[in-house]
GUMIDO-450354 format. One record per residue: residue number from 1; y negated, z negated, x negated of N, C-alpha, C in turn. Coordinates in nm, 3 decimals. Layout:
// residues N
  resi      n.Y      n.Z      n.X     ca.Y     ca.Z     ca.X      c.Y      c.Z      c.X
   NUM        Y        Z        X        Y        Z        X        Y        Z        X
...
This chain:
// residues 48
  resi      n.Y      n.Z      n.X     ca.Y     ca.Z     ca.X      c.Y      c.Z      c.X
     1    0.117    0.000   -0.085    0.000    0.000    0.000   -0.124    0.000   -0.090
     2   -0.216    0.087   -0.062   -0.338    0.103   -0.140   -0.435   -0.013   -0.111
     3   -0.522   -0.037   -0.205   -0.624   -0.141   -0.189   -0.717   -0.106   -0.073
     4   -0.735    0.022   -0.047   -0.829    0.067    0.055   -0.762    0.094    0.190
     5   -0.640    0.046    0.209   -0.568    0.067    0.333   -0.632   -0.014    0.446
     6   -0.646    0.049    0.560   -0.697   -0.020    0.680   -0.586   -0.108    0.735
     7   -0.606   -0.238    0.733   -0.502   -0.333    0.774   -0.508   -0.366    0.923
     8   -0.603   -0.310    0.994   -0.618   -0.344    1.136   -0.500   -0.297    1.220
     9   -0.423   -0.201    1.172   -0.308   -0.153    1.248   -0.177   -0.223    1.209
    10   -0.182   -0.310    1.109   -0.062   -0.379    1.063   -0.034   -0.500    1.152
    11    0.094   -0.531    1.167    0.130   -0.652    1.241    0.134   -0.770    1.143
    12    0.121   -0.890    1.195    0.113   -1.008    1.111    0.235   -1.025    1.023
    13    0.353   -0.991    1.072    0.474   -1.005    0.991    0.468   -0.918    0.867
    14    0.413   -0.796    0.880    0.399   -0.709    0.764    0.302   -0.769    0.662
    15    0.193   -0.824    0.711    0.095   -0.885    0.622    0.153   -1.009    0.554
    16    0.231   -1.086    0.626    0.297   -1.203    0.567    0.394   -1.162    0.457
    17    0.466   -1.051    0.478    0.560   -1.000    0.378    0.487   -0.956    0.251
    18    0.367   -0.907    0.265    0.287   -0.866    0.149    0.230   -0.989    0.079
    19    0.182   -1.086    0.155    0.115   -1.202    0.098    0.211   -1.299    0.029
    20    0.332   -1.311    0.077    0.424   -1.412    0.023    0.449   -1.395   -0.127
    21    0.488   -1.277   -0.176    0.510   -1.266   -0.321    0.382   -1.285   -0.403
    22    0.268   -1.247   -0.347    0.142   -1.267   -0.418    0.110   -1.416   -0.429
    23    0.134   -1.491   -0.323    0.106   -1.634   -0.324    0.207   -1.713   -0.406
    24    0.323   -1.655   -0.433    0.427   -1.725   -0.508    0.422   -1.693   -0.658
    25    0.323   -1.618   -0.700    0.311   -1.584   -0.843    0.261   -1.704   -0.922
    26    0.315   -1.722   -1.043    0.261   -1.828   -1.129    0.116   -1.797   -1.166
    27    0.037   -1.901   -1.180   -0.106   -1.886   -1.210   -0.136   -1.943   -1.349
    28   -0.209   -1.866   -1.428   -0.249   -1.912   -1.560   -0.330   -2.041   -1.551
    29   -0.420   -2.049   -1.451   -0.505   -2.167   -1.437   -0.425   -2.293   -1.406
    30   -0.303   -2.277   -1.357   -0.215   -2.391   -1.328   -0.105   -2.403   -1.432
    31   -0.131   -2.357   -1.553   -0.034   -2.362   -1.662    0.094   -2.289   -1.625
    32    0.077   -2.176   -1.557    0.184   -2.086   -1.515    0.284   -2.151   -1.419
    33    0.234   -2.242   -1.339    0.312   -2.297   -1.228    0.272   -2.223   -1.102
    34    0.359   -2.226   -1.002    0.325   -2.161   -0.876    0.245   -2.260   -0.790
    35    0.157   -2.208   -0.705    0.073   -2.297   -0.624    0.152   -2.400   -0.542
    36    0.269   -2.363   -0.493    0.348   -2.458   -0.415    0.389   -2.579   -0.500
    37    0.419   -2.557   -0.628    0.454   -2.668   -0.716    0.335   -2.760   -0.739
    38    0.218   -2.702   -0.754    0.097   -2.782   -0.773    0.071   -2.868   -0.650
    39    0.084   -2.808   -0.533    0.063   -2.883   -0.409    0.165   -2.995   -0.396
    40    0.290   -2.967   -0.430    0.394   -3.070   -0.424    0.361   -3.186   -0.518
    41    0.313   -3.155   -0.640    0.276   -3.259   -0.735    0.162   -3.345   -0.681
    42    0.063   -3.281   -0.622   -0.052   -3.354   -0.568   -0.009   -3.446   -0.455
    43    0.073   -3.394   -0.365    0.118   -3.475   -0.251    0.207   -3.590   -0.297
    44    0.290   -3.565   -0.396    0.379   -3.670   -0.448    0.297   -3.780   -0.515
    45    0.193   -3.742   -0.589    0.107   -3.842   -0.654    0.037   -3.929   -0.550
    46   -0.005   -3.871   -0.440   -0.076   -3.946   -0.338    0.014   -4.042   -0.262
    47    0.143   -4.016   -0.261    0.238   -4.104   -0.191    0.265   -4.229   -0.273
    48    0.263   -4.216   -0.405    0.298   -4.329   -0.493    0.198   -4.440   -0.486
């Protein structure tokens, strides 16, 4: 899918399928951890 693709005709499931692998990528700013791991660490720290 091109960057300039009109997304208004896409259904939400298609958009979710595109977003999931992008959101699961490791991030340099998080020392190459995935955002879900960072969130889990934050929530675990707050419980202690």
